Structures are given as structure tokens and as C-alpha cells.
C-alpha positions in Angstrom: 172.4 54.3 140.7 173.7 53.5 137.3 174.5 49.3 139.1 170.5 49.7 139.3 169.6 50.4 136.1 171.8 48.0 134.5 172.8 51.0 132.0 174.7 54.6 131.4 173.2 56.9 129.1 176.5 56.3 127.2 174.8 52.6 126.5 171.6 54.7 125.5 173.2 57.2 123.1 176.4 55.6 122.3 175.6 54.5 118.3 178.5 54.0 116.9 177.4 50.1 116.7 174.5 50.7 115.1 173.3 52.8 111.9 169.4 53.9 112.9 168.4 54.7 109.4 169.8 52.0 107.3 169.7 49.1 110.0 166.4 50.2 111.0 164.9 50.3 107.4 166.5 47.2 106.6 164.9 45.4 109.1 162.0 46.3 108.5 161.3 46.8 104.9 161.0 42.7 104.4 158.2 43.1 107.5 156.9 45.3 105.7 156.6 44.1 101.9 154.9 41.0 103.7 152.0 43.1 104.9 151.4 45.2 101.6 151.1 41.9 99.8 148.1 41.2 102.8 146.8 44.6 103.3 148.1 46.4 99.1 145.2 49.1 99.3 146.0 50.3 102.9 149.4 50.6 101.4 148.6 52.7 98.6 145.8 54.7 100.4 148.5 55.7 103.1 151.2 55.8 100.0 148.9 58.8 98.3 148.4 60.0 102.2 152.1 61.0 102.4 152.3 62.1 98.7 149.6 64.2 99.5 150.7 65.5 102.7 154.7 66.0 102.6 153.9 68.1 98.8 154.8 71.4 99.0 152.3 74.2 100.1 151.9 77.1 102.5 155.0 74.8 104.4 157.9 73.3 102.1 158.5 69.8 102.6 161.7 70.7 104.7 160.0 71.9 107.6 157.5 69.3 107.5 160.4 66.4 107.2 161.1 68.7 110.2 158.0 68.2 112.5 157.3 65.0 110.9 160.7 64.1 112.8 159.9 65.9 115.8 156.8 63.4 116.2 158.8 60.6 115.5 160.9 61.1 118.2 158.1 62.1 120.4 155.4 59.2 119.7 159.1 56.7 120.2 159.0 55.2 116.4 162.2 54.5 115.4 161.3 53.0 112.2 160.0 56.7 111.9 162.4 58.3 112.9 164.5 56.2 110.5 162.0 57.4 107.1 162.2 61.0 108.7 166.0 61.0 108.3 165.8 59.4 105.4 163.4 62.1 104.0 164.8 64.8 105.7 168.3 64.1 104.2 166.4 64.1 100.3 164.4 67.5 101.3 167.9 69.1 101.9 167.2 69.8 105.7 171.3 70.1 107.6 172.4 68.6 110.5 172.1 71.8 111.6 168.3 72.3 111.4 167.7 68.7 112.4 169.9 69.2 115.7 167.6 72.1 116.2 164.1 70.7 115.8 165.6 67.3 118.0 166.5 70.3 120.9 162.5 71.3 120.5 161.9 67.8 121.4 164.1 68.1 125.1 161.5 70.9 125.8 158.0 68.8 124.9 159.0 65.0 126.0 161.8 65.4 128.8 163.5 62.9 129.6 162.3 60.5 125.7 163.2 63.3 124.4 166.9 62.6 124.8 167.0 59.4 124.2 165.6 59.3 120.7 167.0 62.7 120.0 170.3 60.9 119.9 168.7 58.2 117.8 166.6 60.4 115.2 170.1 63.0 114.7 172.4 59.3 114.0 169.9 58.3 111.8 170.3 61.2 110.4 173.8 61.4 110.2 173.4 58.0 108.3 171.6 59.0 105.3 173.9 62.1 104.8 176.6 60.3 104.8 175.0 57.9 102.0 173.5 60.7 99.9 177.3 62.5 100.5 179.0 62.1 96.6 182.2 60.0 97.0 185.2 61.9 97.3 187.4 60.6 95.1 191.0 59.1 95.7 193.7 61.5 94.7 196.4 59.7 93.3 199.6 59.7 95.1 202.2 62.7 93.9 204.8 61.4 92.0 
């Protein structure tokens, strides 16, 4: 079956050469910036909607970022995955919480959840690594 598809499961789930978070954002930011210059009012309105929706309420921001990630996976939106992976890290979502939320997409989406879910976890890991404080080098013992 692999020969007829031309790829293996590992080809789809191995993220060693791609940073789904930072690489995706680096690719999309210039495009979004160009469009924002053309339709600034629409972007400003979306930014207001985003802030109002993601603000703490009955549901905290952390929960909302997990919900947004589940939707991003369901919609198969790599840019959304990157954005909400960064948001989840900033909101304090743990890797275990992210993984468990991703597991729900397997139930609700079947196969596509098993493709976009690993991308989402890789994006989370990418932003978590970038947010982690640098470990100071230990000087050699004298």
C-alpha cells in the first residue's frame, strides 16, 4: 500500500525538518502584512474580535486556546495551528493538556486528526522551546 501512495505515515508525522510553529508563521506573516495594508479595517475588526473572544470569562484563556487548537486541527489550517500553538504556550497550556486535547480530534475527525494532530503538537513544542528560559552554561570545574 505504501508504494501506491508514494509516502508512508512517517513522512506525514516526522517533523524533524520542519518547525510547524515558527516556520509557518515566518511564511505567513509577510503575506498577512501585505493584505492588512489593503484592508486595515477588516484586520482591526478581526483583532478586536480575537481579543474579546479569547479574554478570560467563564472559560479561561487557556481553555479557549485548547478549543481553538481543536478547531484549527479540524479545519486543517496550518496557520491557525501555529497561531494557537503560540497562544497556548503563552496561556500556560502544558504539553500533556495539548496532547489530550489533540486526542479529541482523533475521535471527532478520524484520519485527518492523526495527520494534523502531530503537526499541532510539533507547533506547540516549537513555541514552547522558544519560550523556555535559556539554561546558563555551567562553567567547567577547576
